N, C-alpha and C positions, 0 to 999 in steps of 0.2 A: 526407517524415523520410528522412533517409539510412541506408542499411544500414549495419551495423556490419562487415560485410566491404568496404566501402569505406573504412574508416577503419582507418589506423594508429597504435595508441595509443603515447603517447610517453614517458608516466612511469609508475611502478609503480601509482598510483592509477587511472590510464586503463586501464592493463591488467587491473586488477581489476574493473571494470563492462564493461569490452569481454568480458571473459570471460563474465559473465551474459549479456549478448546474444547471443553465439555459441552457447549452450545454449539461452536461451528464444526471444527475438521473433525471432532471424535463425538458428534452428538449420537445419542442411542440410534435413532431414525435414521436412516439413509435419505429419505425424504423432507429431513427438517429443512424448512425454508432459510433458516441462519447458515446451517450447511450449504444448501444448494448455492446461495448467492456468493458464500465466502470462497467456496472451491472455485466457482465461475471464475471469481477476479483473481484468485491466486494462480490459475491455469492459464488465463490470458495473459498476466504479466511474466511468468515463467518462459510463455510462448515467444513473447516479443525478445527475450535474451536468446532461446535456443534458434531462433530465427536471425537474429542480427549479430549474435557473439559466437565465435567460433568454441565449440567445446575444449575445454581446458584453459580458457581465458580465466584472468582475475576479476573477481565480481565482488562490489562491497555492497552491502547492504546497510544503509543508515536506519537506525530505529529498528531494531529486528523484532522486538518484542519477543515474542514465544518462538520465533526462530524457523515457522514452518517453510515460507520461502527460501531461507538461506539453506536450510537443510534439503528441500526438493531441489535446489539448483545444483548442490555439492553433490547428490546421489546421480545426477544428471551427466557430472564429469567436469563441474567446474571448479576452479580453486577459490572457495569463497571465505570473505571474513565478514562476520557479523558483529556490529557495533551498537550499543546500546548505553544511556545513560545511567539506566537503572540496573544497579548490582542483581537484584533479584530477577530480573528478565533472563539476564545472562546465566545465572546459576540454573534457572529451569531450562533454558534453551541448551545446555550440556547434558541434562540429564536426557531430553529428547533425541539429541544426536549420539545413537547408541553405536555408531561406526566411528565417531570422532573424525569425521570428514570436514568440519568447519572450524576455521580459526575464530574466535569467541573472544570479541575486545569490550571491555566495560570502561566506558568514558565517551569523551567528544572525538567523534570521526574526523572532525577538521583538526585535529590535534594528533593524529596518526605520526609517528617518528619517521624520518629517514624520505627519500624521495620516491617512495612506491607511487605507482599510477595504476589505474586499475580500467580494464577494457570496457566496464559497465559499472554504474553506480545505480541503486535502486533506493529510492526514498517515497514509499507508500504510506499515505496519509500521514504526513509530516506537515505538509508545508502550510496545512491549513491551523496550526497549533503556534505559529511564530507572527510576529507583528512585521517583521522585515524580510520577507519571503524571497525578494532580489538578492539579498545578502546569501541567503541560504542556498539559493542555486548558483549563486557566482562561486561560492566556496566548493559547492558539488564539482562545479565544471573544471575548477581549478586542480582537482585529483585524477582526471581522467588523462588515459593516455591519449596519444594522437588518434582521431577519427573515433573516440571514445563514444559513448552512448549514456544518457542519463534517462532514466525511466521513473517518471513521477505519477502518483495518483493523488485525487484530493476532490471531496464533494464538489458536483456540480451545480454551479449557479442557474442553470438553466431549467432544471429539473422541474416539473409541475408541482409537486409536493415537496415543499422544501423550507423547513423552519428556520435557517440559519440566514442571516442577511451576506449580502455579497460582499467582496473585498472592500470596495470602493465605500458601500454602505456603512460598514461597520468603522471605517477610517473616519468617515463624517462623524457618524453619530457619537463616536467616543472622544473627538476631538485630536485624532492623531493616536488612539490606542491609550489615551492617559489611563492610567490604573486598572487597565486589563491584565488579568492574571489568568493562568490556566492550573489544571491539578497537578499535583506532585508527580503523578504518573502518567502525565500528558494526556490525560482523557477528556479534556474539553476542547470541543470544535470551536472556534472564534468566528469562523465564517466559511463561505464558500466560494469558490471561483467560477467567474463567467470565462469564456475562452478569448475574448478580448482583455479581460485583465490579465488572464496568464500569459498572452502574447507579449503584453507589455512588459511584464514582470521577467520573464524570461529575456526580452530582446535586453532591458536594461542591464541583467546580469553578463551580458556577451553571449547568448544562446539563441538559438531558433527552434522552433516547434516542428520537428520533421515529420510528424505524424500523430493523430490523435483519435481516440474514440471514447466511447461512454460504456460502462459495462454495469451489469446488476439492471435491475427493473422496479418500478413502483409497484407494477403488478405483482410482485413477489412480496407479500406482505403477511403479517399474523392473520387476517381474516382468511386467506387463502389455504391455512393449514389443514384444515379438514378435506380439502380437496387433493392435496399432496399426498394426503394420507392413503387414499384409495387405490387400490393394487395398479389401474390401468390408466385410469383418469389423470393420476397425479403425474405420472411420466408424461404424457401426452400435453398436458398442461405447461410443464415446464419447458418441453419443446418448443411449442407454441410462443411463449414468452421469449425464449431465446431468437426464435424467427422474427418475431414482430420487433425487438429489439435490434436487430441486423439492419432495418431501414433507416438511411442517413436523417430523413426528415423527423423521424419518430424517435429514434434514440437518444437524440440531444435533449428531447423531453421528458423520455421517461427513465433514462439512465442515470442512477445517482452519482455514480463516481465516472470523472473524469480521467483517462489512464492517458498519459502522453510519452512519446519519444523525444529527446531533446539534444540537439547536437550544438557543439560550440559554434559559433556564427563564423559563416564562411568556409563550412566544411559540411 
């Protein structure tokens, strides 16, 4: 995968995702908290695919943005299709894909032609941007092969520090999302989800949540950057945060991201 430091963005959309790369995966400091949390989530998502889906299987990433997960999975031996509505996101992802391993598609993933079905579909940080999440999940499940896996991540509505309303709260306060809009690059989160809300949405879409976890931690934030920059203390603190976040009764409250494995109902 080509580093963002080697890429010169040419359009506003390319500059948008390039900026995220410079802050996250290609941040100058390996202990930058944005980078640590981003890679933590990226690796957990990729690990679900590696554990559940045989190498060489077809994987679709919906809303691939700057393409980091798609390229990571392709480099691990999967046949990956990365789709995004934004043409600048796709052109930027192609620049990162220096080995040409991913099939990049600009457009609506649910309008892909033919009868192609995927062993796994990944939608990370997508569902909180739409006002009909059950329909989005239903359409994704419809693109899965038999015994396929849908991986979803979204803001966790249970986290102790959360500025977003939950899905049901946002729906009530806006009268069914009347007049709600999102940014042109999908940058605006509308709500977070509780586990109960996600269970009902997935069931309505014809699926079931087979497993869930919480990733990241509110203990990783801008206020601890000085600590992370210390040679030994930073790595010890990050290890401690990960260890604390592994406890089931704690991670629900401190993990900002809800990460789920979804299967079609009855499978």
